[in-house]
C-alpha angles and dihedrals in degrees: 000000000000090000092055093046092049092047092053092045089056098034095114091060096037097048101035118116116219116208128173091241099040145350121238108212117197119217111191089179093231111178119183112218103144129207135283115211116189135186132199097190138062090240090053091048090053090050091051090050091050091048090049092054091048093049091050092048089053093054103264107151098171094066122103134178112214130200119227090259092051090048091052091050093049097038107028092179091060119101104222097178 
């Protein structure tokens, strides 16, 4: 969820303990990498497009739908045929 992502992004500030003698900084080691969902069928493509529209309508701004050519440019090791 966006809330969970934002919480983890800001975890160091939110969870740190400030003490007069020292500060305890929390590192939750959150690394954003995202997900890559692929489809090899027309039905799967339609489902991905529907999911994309839903995510956008719910406020997700970090969500992109790539064409096979865009996938190949971004992930050259990926077989898009």
